[in-house]
MARKE-576647 format. One record per residue (C-alpha): z, y, x; residue in one letter; chain; residue number from 1. Coordinates in steps of 0.2 Angstrom, whole numbers. Layout:
[[Z,Y,X],'a','A',NUM]
...
***
This chain:
[[117,56,52],'m','A',1]
[[109,45,65],'t','A',2]
[[92,37,63],'v','A',3]
[[99,21,58],'w','A',4]
[[111,28,46],'e','A',5]
[[97,37,37],'e','A',6]
[[86,21,36],'l','A',7]
[[101,13,28],'k','A',8]
[[105,27,16],'a','A',9]
[[86,28,11],'r','A',10]
[[88,9,6],'g','A',11]
[[75,3,19],'l','A',12]
[[85,-10,28],'i','A',13]
[[89,-27,19],'a','A',14]
[[93,-40,33],'q','A',15]
[[94,-39,52],'v','A',16]
[[98,-49,67],'t','A',17]
[[110,-41,81],'d','A',18]
[[113,-26,71],'e','A',19]
[[123,-17,84],'e','A',20]
[[109,-19,97],'e','A',21]
[[96,-14,85],'i','A',22]
[[106,2,80],'k','A',23]
[[108,7,98],'e','A',24]
[[90,5,102],'m','A',25]
[[83,14,86],'v','A',26]
[[95,28,88],'n','A',27]
[[90,31,106],'n','A',28]
[[72,29,105],'g','A',29]
[[71,12,115],'k','A',30]
[[63,1,102],'a','A',31]
[[45,-4,104],'t','A',32]
[[42,-12,87],'f','A',33]
[[28,-20,77],'y','A',34]
[[22,-22,59],'i','A',35]
[[8,-33,55],'g','A',36]
[[-7,-29,43],'f','A',37]
[[-19,-43,38],'d','A',38]
[[-36,-35,34],'p','A',39]
[[-39,-44,17],'t','A',40]
[[-47,-28,9],'a','A',41]
[[-57,-13,16],'d','A',42]
[[-42,-1,12],'s','A',43]
[[-24,0,13],'l','A',44]
[[-15,2,-3],'h','A',45]
[[2,9,-9],'v','A',46]
[[10,-8,-6],'g','A',47]
[[8,-4,13],'h','A',48]
[[15,14,11],'f','A',49]
[[33,9,15],'m','A',50]
[[28,1,31],'a','A',51]
[[18,16,36],'l','A',52]
[[31,28,32],'c','A',53]
[[44,18,42],'l','A',54]
[[33,18,57],'m','A',55]
[[30,37,56],'k','A',56]
[[49,39,54],'r','A',57]
[[54,29,69],'l','A',58]
[[40,37,80],'q','A',59]
[[47,54,76],'m','A',60]
[[64,48,82],'a','A',61]
[[56,43,99],'g','A',62]
[[52,24,96],'n','A',63]
[[35,16,99],'k','A',64]
[[26,8,85],'p','A',65]
[[13,-6,87],'i','A',66]
[[1,-8,72],'a','A',67]
[[-4,-26,73],'l','A',68]
[[-20,-29,64],'l','A',69]
[[-23,-47,59],'g','A',70]
[[-40,-51,65],'g','A',71]
[[-34,-69,69],'g','A',72]
[[-21,-72,55],'t','A',73]
[[-33,-64,43],'g','A',74]
[[-44,-79,46],'m','A',75]
[[-31,-90,38],'i','A',76]
[[-21,-79,26],'g','A',77]
[[-2,-78,23],'d','A',78]
[[4,-90,9],'p','A',79]
[[19,-79,5],'s','A',80]
[[19,-74,-13],'g','A',81]
[[3,-83,-17],'k','A',82]
[[0,-96,-30],'t','A',83]
[[-17,-101,-23],'d','A',84]
[[-25,-100,-6],'m','A',85]
[[-33,-84,-1],'r','A',86]
[[-52,-82,-2],'q','A',87]
[[-59,-86,16],'m','A',88]
[[-66,-70,24],'l','A',89]
[[-80,-69,36],'t','A',90]
[[-77,-62,54],'p','A',91]
[[-89,-48,49],'e','A',92]
[[-79,-43,34],'t','A',93]
[[-63,-44,43],'i','A',94]
[[-69,-33,57],'q','A',95]
[[-76,-20,44],'h','A',96]
[[-59,-20,35],'n','A',97]
[[-50,-18,52],'i','A',98]
[[-61,-2,56],'d','A',99]
[[-56,5,39],'c','A',100]
[[-38,2,42],'f','A',101]
[[-38,11,59],'k','A',102]
[[-45,27,51],'k','A',103]
[[-31,27,38],'q','A',104]
[[-17,23,49],'m','A',105]
[[-21,38,60],'e','A',106]
[[-15,49,46],'r','A',107]
[[2,42,48],'f','A',108]
[[4,37,66],'i','A',109]
[[1,47,82],'d','A',110]
[[-9,35,94],'f','A',111]
[[-12,48,107],'s','A',112]
[[-6,47,125],'d','A',113]
[[1,29,122],'g','A',114]
[[14,35,109],'k','A',115]
[[9,20,98],'a','A',116]
[[-3,6,100],'l','A',117]
[[-15,-3,88],'m','A',118]
[[-18,-21,93],'v','A',119]
[[-28,-35,86],'n','A',120]
[[-21,-52,86],'n','A',121]
[[-38,-60,87],'a','A',122]
[[-37,-55,105],'d','A',123]
[[-26,-70,109],'w','A',124]
[[-27,-81,93],'l','A',125]
[[-45,-84,93],'m','A',126]
[[-46,-91,110],'n','A',127]
[[-31,-103,109],'l','A',128]
[[-33,-121,114],'n','A',129]
[[-27,-132,100],'y','A',130]
[[-18,-145,111],'v','A',131]
[[-10,-132,122],'e','A',132]
[[-4,-123,107],'l','A',133]
[[4,-139,100],'l','A',134]
[[12,-143,117],'r','A',135]
[[18,-125,121],'e','A',136]
[[23,-118,104],'v','A',137]
[[23,-132,91],'g','A',138]
[[36,-142,100],'a','A',139]
[[48,-127,96],'h','A',140]
[[46,-129,77],'f','A',141]
[[55,-141,65],'s','A',142]
[[44,-146,51],'v','A',143]
[[59,-149,40],'n','A',144]
[[66,-132,43],'r','A',145]
[[49,-124,40],'m','A',146]
[[48,-133,23],'l','A',147]
[[64,-124,18],'t','A',148]
[[56,-107,20],'a','A',149]
[[53,-98,4],'e','A',150]
[[35,-94,8],'c','A',151]
[[31,-112,8],'y','A',152]
[[43,-118,-6],'k','A',153]
[[34,-108,-19],'q','A',154]
[[18,-116,-14],'r','A',155]
[[23,-135,-13],'m','A',156]
[[21,-139,-31],'e','A',157]
[[4,-131,-32],'r','A',158]
[[-2,-138,-15],'g','A',159]
[[0,-130,2],'l','A',160]
[[-15,-133,14],'t','A',161]
[[-12,-137,32],'f','A',162]
[[-22,-122,36],'l','A',163]
[[-9,-110,28],'e','A',164]
[[5,-121,35],'f','A',165]
[[0,-114,52],'n','A',166]
[[3,-96,47],'y','A',167]
[[21,-96,52],'m','A',168]
[[17,-103,69],'i','A',169]
[[3,-90,72],'m','A',170]
[[14,-75,66],'q','A',171]
[[28,-81,77],'s','A',172]
[[16,-82,92],'y','A',173]
[[11,-64,89],'d','A',174]
[[28,-58,92],'f','A',175]
[[29,-69,108],'y','A',176]
[[13,-62,114],'m','A',177]
[[18,-44,110],'l','A',178]
[[34,-46,119],'y','A',179]
[[26,-52,135],'q','A',180]
[[11,-40,135],'k','A',181]
[[18,-24,128],'y','A',182]
[[37,-26,129],'g','A',183]
[[39,-27,110],'c','A',184]
[[57,-30,107],'n','A',185]
[[58,-28,88],'m','A',186]
[[48,-33,72],'q','A',187]
[[49,-26,55],'f','A',188]
[[42,-35,39],'g','A',189]
[[45,-37,20],'g','A',190]
[[58,-48,13],'d','A',191]
[[45,-62,10],'d','A',192]
[[42,-62,29],'q','A',193]
[[60,-66,34],'w','A',194]
[[57,-84,39],'s','A',195]
[[41,-80,49],'n','A',196]
[[50,-66,58],'m','A',197]
[[65,-77,63],'l','A',198]
[[52,-90,70],'g','A',199]
[[45,-77,82],'g','A',200]
[[63,-72,88],'t','A',201]
[[68,-90,91],'e','A',202]
[[51,-94,99],'l','A',203]
[[54,-80,112],'i','A',204]
[[72,-85,116],'r','A',205]
[[68,-103,117],'r','A',206]
[[53,-100,128],'k','A',207]
[[60,-86,139],'l','A',208]
[[78,-89,138],'g','A',209]
[[93,-83,128],'k','A',210]
[[93,-66,137],'d','A',211]
[[76,-62,130],'a','A',212]
[[78,-47,119],'y','A',213]
[[69,-49,103],'a','A',214]
[[76,-44,86],'m','A',215]
[[70,-44,68],'t','A',216]
[[72,-32,53],'i','A',217]
[[66,-35,35],'t','A',218]
[[63,-20,24],'l','A',219]
[[72,-19,7],'l','A',220]
[[61,-19,-8],'l','A',221]
[[45,-22,2],'n','A',222]
[[39,-35,-9],'s','A',223]
[[42,-23,-23],'e','A',224]
[[32,-10,-13],'g','A',225]
[[18,-23,-14],'k','A',226]
[[20,-23,-33],'k','A',227]
[[19,-4,-33],'m','A',228]
[[1,-6,-26],'g','A',229]
[[-5,-15,-42],'k','A',230]
[[-8,-7,-59],'t','A',231]
[[-16,-13,-75],'q','A',232]
[[-33,-7,-69],'s','A',233]
[[-31,-14,-51],'g','A',234]
[[-25,-8,-35],'a','A',235]
[[-20,10,-30],'v','A',236]
[[-29,12,-13],'w','A',237]
[[-26,25,1],'l','A',238]
[[-45,26,2],'d','A',239]
[[-50,42,-8],'p','A',240]
[[-67,33,-12],'n','A',241]
[[-58,19,-21],'k','A',242]
[[-43,29,-28],'t','A',243]
[[-47,48,-30],'s','A',244]
[[-33,60,-24],'p','A',245]
[[-31,65,-43],'f','A',246]
[[-28,46,-48],'d','A',247]
[[-17,44,-33],'f','A',248]
[[-7,59,-38],'y','A',249]
[[-6,53,-56],'q','A',250]
[[0,36,-51],'y','A',251]
[[15,43,-43],'w','A',252]
[[17,57,-57],'r','A',253]
[[19,43,-70],'n','A',254]
[[32,31,-61],'v','A',255]
[[46,26,-72],'d','A',256]
[[61,38,-74],'d','A',257]
[[72,24,-66],'a','A',258]
[[61,23,-50],'d','A',259]
[[58,41,-46],'v','A',260]
[[73,44,-35],'i','A',261]
[[71,27,-26],'k','A',262]
[[53,31,-22],'c','A',263]
[[58,49,-16],'l','A',264]
[[71,41,-4],'r','A',265]
[[60,27,2],'l','A',266]
[[43,36,4],'l','A',267]
[[45,54,6],'t','A',268]
[[52,64,21],'f','A',269]
[[62,76,11],'l','A',270]
[[80,78,17],'p','A',271]
[[92,66,8],'l','A',272]
[[103,80,3],'e','A',273]
[[89,87,-7],'e','A',274]
[[85,70,-15],'i','A',275]
[[103,67,-19],'d','A',276]
[[103,84,-29],'a','A',277]
[[88,78,-39],'m','A',278]
[[97,61,-43],'a','A',279]
[[108,72,-54],'k','A',280]
[[93,78,-64],'w','A',281]
[[91,72,-82],'e','A',282]
[[78,73,-96],'g','A',283]
[[64,85,-93],'s','A',284]
[[70,89,-75],'q','A',285]
[[64,71,-70],'l','A',286]
[[46,77,-73],'n','A',287]
[[49,90,-60],'k','A',288]
[[55,76,-48],'a','A',289]
[[40,66,-52],'k','A',290]
[[29,81,-48],'e','A',291]
[[38,83,-31],'i','A',292]
[[36,64,-27],'l','A',293]
[[17,65,-32],'a','A',294]
[[14,80,-22],'y','A',295]
[[23,74,-6],'e','A',296]
[[14,57,-6],'l','A',297]
[[-3,64,-10],'t','A',298]
[[-1,77,4],'s','A',299]
[[4,64,16],'l','A',300]
[[-11,52,12],'v','A',301]
[[-25,65,8],'h','A',302]
[[-19,81,15],'g','A',303]
[[-11,97,7],'e','A',304]
[[-27,104,0],'e','A',305]
[[-31,89,-10],'e','A',306]
[[-13,87,-16],'a','A',307]
[[-14,105,-22],'k','A',308]
[[-30,102,-31],'k','A',309]
[[-23,86,-39],'a','A',310]
[[-7,95,-45],'q','A',311]
[[-18,109,-53],'e','A',312]
[[-29,96,-62],'g','A',313]
[[-14,87,-68],'a','A',314]
[[-6,103,-74],'r','A',315]
[[-21,108,-83],'a','A',316]
[[-19,92,-94],'l','A',317]
[[0,93,-96],'f','A',318]
[[4,112,-95],'a','A',319]
[[-12,120,-100],'g','A',320]
[[-11,131,-85],'g','A',321]
[[-24,127,-72],'a','A',322]
[[-42,124,-69],'n','A',323]
[[-49,108,-76],'t','A',324]
[[-62,108,-61],'a','A',325]
[[-49,99,-51],'n','A',326]
[[-49,84,-62],'m','A',327]
[[-60,69,-58],'p','A',328]
[[-77,73,-65],'k','A',329]
[[-93,64,-70],'t','A',330]
[[-110,73,-70],'e','A',331]
[[-123,66,-83],'l','A',332]
[[-142,68,-80],'h','A',333]
[[-157,67,-92],'e','A',334]
[[-159,49,-91],'d','A',335]
[[-141,45,-97],'d','A',336]
[[-146,52,-114],'f','A',337]
[[-156,44,-128],'t','A',338]
[[-163,57,-140],'d','A',339]
[[-152,70,-133],'g','A',340]
[[-136,59,-136],'q','A',341]
[[-124,47,-128],'i','A',342]
[[-112,35,-136],'d','A',343]
[[-94,35,-133],'l','A',344]
[[-92,18,-126],'i','A',345]
[[-106,21,-114],'t','A',346]
[[-97,37,-108],'l','A',347]
[[-81,27,-106],'l','A',348]
[[-90,15,-94],'v','A',349]
[[-99,28,-84],'k','A',350]
[[-83,38,-81],'t','A',351]
[[-75,21,-76],'e','A',352]
[[-61,24,-88],'l','A',353]
[[-64,7,-94],'v','A',354]
[[-72,-8,-84],'p','A',355]
[[-82,-15,-98],'t','A',356]
[[-90,-10,-115],'r','A',357]
[[-79,-23,-125],'s','A',358]
[[-63,-14,-117],'e','A',359]
[[-70,2,-122],'g','A',360]
[[-73,-3,-140],'r','A',361]
[[-55,-10,-140],'r','A',362]
[[-48,6,-133],'a','A',363]
[[-57,17,-147],'i','A',364]
[[-52,5,-161],'e','A',365]
[[-33,6,-155],'q','A',366]
[[-33,25,-155],'g','A',367]
[[-32,27,-136],'g','A',368]
[[-47,38,-134],'v','A',369]
[[-48,57,-136],'s','A',370]
[[-61,71,-133],'i','A',371]
[[-53,88,-129],'d','A',372]
[[-37,82,-137],'g','A',373]
[[-45,75,-153],'e','A',374]
[[-42,57,-156],'k','A',375]
[[-59,47,-159],'i','A',376]
[[-58,30,-168],'t','A',377]
[[-76,28,-172],'d','A',378]
[[-84,15,-160],'i','A',379]
[[-102,22,-165],'k','A',380]
[[-97,40,-160],'y','A',381]
[[-111,50,-152],'q','A',382]
[[-109,65,-140],'i','A',383]
[[-124,77,-140],'a','A',384]
[[-130,84,-123],'k','A',385]
[[-127,102,-128],'e','A',386]
[[-109,98,-130],'t','A',387]
[[-108,93,-112],'l','A',388]
[[-116,108,-105],'e','A',389]
[[-106,121,-96],'g','A',390]
[[-88,116,-93],'d','A',391]
[[-91,99,-103],'g','A',392]
[[-77,90,-111],'i','A',393]
[[-61,82,-106],'v','A',394]
[[-62,63,-110],'l','A',395]
[[-45,54,-110],'k','A',396]
[[-40,36,-111],'r','A',397]
[[-22,32,-114],'g','A',398]
[[-9,44,-107],'k','A',399]
[[-14,43,-89],'k','A',400]
[[-33,42,-87],'k','A',401]
[[-44,58,-88],'f','A',402]
[[-61,63,-84],'n','A',403]
[[-71,79,-86],'r','A',404]
[[-88,75,-91],'v','A',405]
[[-102,88,-91],'y','A',406]
[[-121,88,-91],'a','A',407]
[[-134,100,-82],'k','A',408]
***
């Protein structure tokens, strides 16, 4: 199976231009491609996972990735999929977020010896002359055609600012600059980016002639991948200080039965033959497939040692066969207690199993909180300090959130 055939078999490719040329370049390691990441937070999340895995996959086949960090486009914000304008970020915040992205990307992509590039589009966007941009670039864009793009149509009723309207031009200009500066001949992006990417391809060909070699590919399910990054309690981050390796493991361990094989194909580097065999599994066997998925992805993001710890911690809860020391834990101190006791709602907040006291109260009343397997429904329930000494207790909220609480 060629590289291109594998990408399609895994379900990664949705739309392309010039498929025969793209296939030839990818299969023979001739693609210099980019994917853009706007630094809107101080960590990548699982919605970026598919793009990072794709970059790693193509680099392993000899192609050259360019990770484009949106220091310039991040000043505006992409309107795609948004009902309101993004919060404006300061240059200092954007730079901090970029620095965080760089560290995380290095776990996926080998930037040594020119094998990959990390570029910031602020290098060319921040110094543009507005009138020159209008003459050199704006003349190649039809407003009528831009307004038919899905990313703009979704916002027209709510109000689309002229600031955001420029995003397509800026992203198109990125590809134009990357083509000229680094020989970038291919761009990848989510299905919600298709119009923006076509704009870049057309700009290159109009500015540099029909022979200019620029291609676009959009990833199947990338917008669904972004949804993967959100849970009821917020985003699932790649930064272990924001989402612990255990919680990261648990997120993938608890994917829906219908999604586990799809995630294995899209996100892991397991052979397709092995995944196809798992696709025949049913019932309790699917839990084994989820364990494999969770372990593979946790290992990829946090390393094999952390993946093993997370797996052991999870099995301590579900199979009773491992050390609870590998669960997320919270240590309480003397000043956390009043008269040698702490109430359950306070404990839920301290362990971050709930964000607020009111949600903690609701969780208890609805029967969603237990201590060492025993359901607690009394909102005034108190835990004595002596109970928490030694190994402590396992505090659980719902089916997926756990914390080992102890006091010294």
